C-alpha positions in Angstrom: 103.1 101.8 121.5 104.4 101.9 118.2 106.3 99.1 118.9 103.2 96.8 120.2 103.8 93.6 118.3 99.9 93.1 118.0 98.1 94.8 115.0 97.6 98.4 115.7 93.6 99.4 115.9 93.4 103.2 115.7 95.1 106.0 113.6 96.9 107.4 116.3 99.2 104.4 116.6 99.3 103.8 112.8 102.7 104.9 111.0 103.2 106.2 107.6 100.0 104.9 106.0 98.4 108.1 105.0 98.6 107.3 101.4 96.8 104.0 101.6 94.2 105.3 104.0 93.3 108.4 101.3 93.3 104.9 98.8 90.8 102.9 100.7 88.3 105.6 101.7 88.3 106.4 98.0 88.0 102.6 97.4 85.1 101.9 99.3 82.9 103.4 97.0 82.6 100.0 94.9 81.9 97.0 95.8 85.1 94.9 96.4 88.6 96.3 97.5 91.7 93.9 97.8 94.7 94.9 100.1 97.5 93.5 98.9 101.1 93.2 100.1 103.9 90.6 101.4 104.1 88.9 105.4 104.7 91.8 107.3 104.2 94.5 105.4 100.9 95.9 108.0 97.7 94.9 106.1 96.1 94.0 109.3 97.2 97.1 111.2 96.0 99.3 108.4 92.9 97.1 107.4 91.8 97.5 111.8 92.8 101.2 112.1 91.2 102.3 108.9 87.9 100.3 109.9 88.0 101.5 113.3 88.3 105.5 112.2 85.2 105.3 110.3 81.7 106.1 111.4 80.6 103.3 109.8 79.3 99.9 111.0 82.3 97.1 109.8 82.5 93.3 110.7 86.4 92.2 110.7 86.6 88.8 110.0 90.3 86.9 111.0 90.0 83.7 108.3 92.8 82.1 110.0 90.7 80.7 112.7 89.1 78.5 110.1 92.5 76.3 110.3 91.1 74.9 113.6 88.1 73.1 112.6 89.4 72.2 109.1 87.5 74.8 107.4 84.3 73.7 107.9 80.5 74.9 107.5 80.3 74.6 111.3 83.6 76.5 111.9 82.7 79.3 109.6 79.2 79.6 110.9 81.0 80.2 114.7 83.5 82.4 113.0 80.8 84.4 111.5 78.3 84.7 115.0 81.6 85.9 117.0 82.6 88.1 114.5 79.2 90.0 114.5 78.6 89.8 117.8 81.7 91.5 118.6 80.3 94.4 117.1 76.9 94.5 118.5 77.9 96.7 121.3 78.7 99.4 118.9 76.4 99.1 116.2 73.2 98.3 118.2 70.6 98.4 115.2 72.6 95.6 113.9 71.2 92.7 116.0 67.8 93.5 115.1 67.5 92.6 111.2 68.3 89.1 112.7 64.9 88.9 114.9 62.6 86.1 113.7 64.9 84.5 111.8 65.1 80.7 111.7 68.2 79.3 112.9 69.6 82.5 114.6 69.5 83.0 118.6 69.9 86.1 120.0 71.0 87.2 123.5 71.7 91.1 124.7 75.0 91.4 122.8 75.8 88.5 121.1 74.0 86.5 117.8 74.6 83.0 117.1 73.7 80.9 113.8 73.0 77.4 113.4 74.6 75.9 110.5 72.3 73.1 111.0 69.4 75.1 109.4 68.8 74.6 105.8 67.2 78.1 105.4 70.2 80.2 106.9 72.5 80.2 104.0 75.3 82.8 104.0 73.5 84.6 100.9 70.5 85.0 103.2 72.5 86.3 106.2 74.0 88.9 103.6 70.4 89.9 102.8 69.6 90.9 106.1 73.1 92.7 107.0 71.9 94.9 103.7 68.6 95.4 104.7 70.1 96.8 107.9 72.7 99.1 106.2 70.5 100.5 103.7 67.5 101.1 105.9 69.1 101.7 109.4 72.5 103.4 109.1 73.3 107.4 108.0 75.7 106.1 104.9 73.2 103.7 103.7 76.1 100.8 103.2 78.5 99.2 105.9 81.7 97.3 105.4 82.3 93.3 105.8 86.3 92.7 105.4 87.7 89.4 105.2 91.6 88.9 106.6 94.0 86.4 104.6 91.0 85.7 102.3 92.7 83.7 100.3 92.2 81.1 102.9 88.5 81.0 101.8 89.5 78.7 98.4 89.6 75.8 101.1 85.5 76.1 101.6 85.1 74.9 97.7 83.9 72.2 96.9 82.4 68.9 98.5 79.3 68.4 100.2 78.3 71.5 102.6 81.0 73.8 101.4 80.5 77.2 99.9 82.0 79.1 96.9 82.2 82.5 98.3 83.2 83.9 94.6 79.2 83.6 93.7 78.4 84.8 97.0 80.2 87.8 96.3 79.3 88.0 93.1 75.8 87.9 94.0 76.0 90.5 96.6 78.1 92.7 93.8 74.8 92.5 91.5 72.1 92.7 94.5 73.5 93.9 97.8 73.9 97.9 97.3 74.5 98.4 101.1 77.6 96.0 101.2 80.9 96.7 100.7 83.9 93.9 101.0 87.4 94.5 101.9 89.7 91.4 101.4 93.4 91.4 102.3 95.8 88.7 101.3 99.6 88.0 102.0 99.5 85.0 99.5 98.8 87.2 97.1 98.8 84.9 94.0 96.5 82.6 95.5 94.0 85.3 96.4 94.1 86.3 92.9 93.9 82.7 91.5 91.3 82.0 93.8 89.1 85.2 92.8 89.7 84.3 89.1 89.2 88.0 87.8 90.5 87.2 84.6 88.9 83.9 84.1 85.7 83.2 82.0 84.4 80.4 84.3 85.2 82.8 87.3 81.6 84.4 89.0 83.9 87.3 89.6 85.0 87.7 86.0 84.5 91.0 84.1 83.6 93.0 87.7 85.6 95.8 88.8 87.7 95.4 91.8 89.7 98.2 93.8 93.1 97.1 94.4 95.1 98.9 97.3 98.9 97.4 97.7 101.1 98.5 101.0 104.1 98.5 100.1 107.2 98.1 102.4 109.0 101.2 104.1 111.4 103.2 102.3 114.8 103.7 104.0 113.9 107.5 104.9 110.6 105.9 106.2 112.2 103.5 108.2 114.8 105.5 109.9 111.4 107.8 110.8 109.5 105.1 112.0 112.3 103.6 114.4 113.1 107.2 115.8 109.8 107.8 117.0 109.3 104.3 118.4 112.4 104.7 120.3 111.4 108.3 121.4 108.3 106.7 123.0 110.2 104.2 124.9 112.7 107.3 125.9 115.7 105.2 123.8 118.4 106.8 122.3 119.5 104.8 119.2 122.6 105.7 117.2 122.3 105.7 113.4 124.5 103.2 112.6 122.6 100.8 114.1 119.5 102.2 112.8 120.9 101.9 109.1 122.3 98.2 110.1 118.8 96.7 111.1 117.0 98.2 108.1 119.5 97.0 105.4 119.0 93.4 107.1 115.4 93.7 107.1 114.9 95.9 103.5 111.9 98.3 105.4 109.4 95.3 106.4 107.2 96.9 109.4 106.8 93.7 111.0 110.4 93.1 111.6 111.2 96.8 112.1 108.5 96.4 115.1 109.8 93.2 116.2 113.4 95.1 116.4 112.1 98.0 118.5 110.4 95.7 121.0 113.2 93.4 121.4 115.4 96.6 121.9 112.7 98.2 124.4 112.6 94.7 126.4 116.4 94.7 126.6 116.7 98.3 127.5 119.7 98.0 124.9 120.4 98.7 121.0 123.7 97.6 119.2 124.9 95.6 116.7 124.8 92.8 118.8 121.0 93.5 119.6 120.3 93.2 116.1 122.5 89.7 115.7 120.5 88.0 118.7 116.7 89.5 117.2 117.8 88.4 113.6 118.3 85.3 115.2 115.2 85.1 117.1 113.2 86.2 113.8 115.1 83.4 111.5 113.6 80.8 114.0 110.1 82.1 113.4 110.7 82.3 109.4 112.3 78.8 109.7 109.5 77.1 111.5 107.1 78.9 108.8 109.1 77.5 105.8 109.8 74.3 107.8 105.8 73.7 106.9 106.4 74.7 103.0 109.5 72.1 102.8 106.9 69.0 103.9 104.8 69.4 101.1 107.7 69.1 98.6 111.8 69.5 99.4 112.0 70.8 96.1 110.7 74.4 97.5 113.9 74.1 99.6 116.7 74.0 97.1 114.8 76.2 94.8 114.7 79.0 97.4 117.8 78.4 98.2 119.3 78.5 94.8 117.4 82.0 94.3 119.2 83.4 97.9 122.7 82.5 96.4 122.2 84.7 93.2 120.7 82.5 91.4 117.8 84.7 89.9 116.7 83.7 86.4 114.8 80.5 85.5 117.6 78.6 84.0 120.5 78.8 86.4 117.7 78.0 89.1 116.9 74.9 87.5 120.5 73.8 87.1 121.3 74.5 90.8 118.7 72.5 91.8 119.7 69.5 89.6 123.3 69.5 90.8 121.8 69.2 94.2 119.4 66.7 93.8 121.3 64.6 91.1 119.3 64.3 88.3 117.2 66.2 86.0 114.2 68.4 86.5 110.9 68.3 83.8 110.8 72.2 83.0 107.3 72.0 83.9 108.1 71.1 87.6 110.5 73.8 88.3 107.8 76.0 86.8 105.1 74.7 88.9 107.3 75.3 91.9 107.9 79.1 91.2 104.7 79.6 90.2 103.9 78.2 93.5 106.5 80.3 95.7 105.1 83.5 94.0 101.6 82.6 94.9 102.6 82.4 98.0 104.3 86.0 97.9 107.6 84.4 99.1 109.1 85.0 95.6 108.6 87.7 93.3 109.4 88.1 89.3 110.4 91.2 87.8 112.1 91.6 84.3 112.4 88.0 83.7 114.4 87.7 87.8 113.3 85.8 90.5 113.8 87.6 94.1 112.7 86.2 97.5 110.5 89.3 98.9 111.8 89.1 102.6 115.4 89.5 103.6 115.2 87.3 106.5 113.5 84.2 104.2 116.7 84.7 102.0 119.3 84.4 104.7 117.4 81.5 105.9 117.9 80.0 103.0 121.0 80.8 102.5 122.1 78.6 105.4 119.9 75.7 105.3 
């Protein structure tokens, strides 16, 4: 169902991403591909559907799970074990590359990596997967994908920590059978972590493909909603479609949420839009309040932008009025840069804008 709230996992469920699929197909000829876009634009749906459409071995790794274990080495090895085990039933020969490896426990449909084994490094595991890809697959390569890859930065530094930039740089230079796809909704943080333009970064100077996932146009949004409502045998007036598109600005996640709520209630009206937006604002609020715990100044900066202060000077002036004191120029710049790195704010032609209209609406009310 097009209005299923879970990420899509096959091409017949995916809507309106034909061009991005073509770009991804071309991009996997390069060692590393970045799949970038704002929150709820559909990166995970695109990635999963694309991977499942290929007759090429692939591993999908959702890095959000690492947070539960404090981004520890043991949590990483457990995640890798589970992610590889999930694809063994389809790619049976993959398990053979780990036979006889110290620190690896193999059963019929699973593989488990012992993080305590000193010789069992991430690089050694990738070498085994590279051998499998080059010698046991028709294409001669396989794909390893990391969803929300900006979280890899939390594995840096400290005893037992892991620098994935060095690992990917090694794979780029030496492991011809591996392709990496990295998604990121906090685009600035991901790019800063990778350091593609920084001479000190292990990945500096290497060519990396970038595929951007944009929000739907108004025309595509209408087509998406009409197709979804046709699937659930509902007729929705054009003025209702126009109203919800105006509120969410073509972000597929919110359009899907609206369609699902209409399907559940069997109602699609201006009143339904109000109910959906209220619930969506609740979700947005919970996400933003975590950010505001880091600094209350983020609240003031976002409120200023949401009320129409789009220049650096106007934002600074508004925040200073609300907090009753002057702020250093560097502090405002730091706050804005962080919001840009989180993909909550974007800067175009010297003007700042909140990327999600529902975030802007929430910030106007706080």
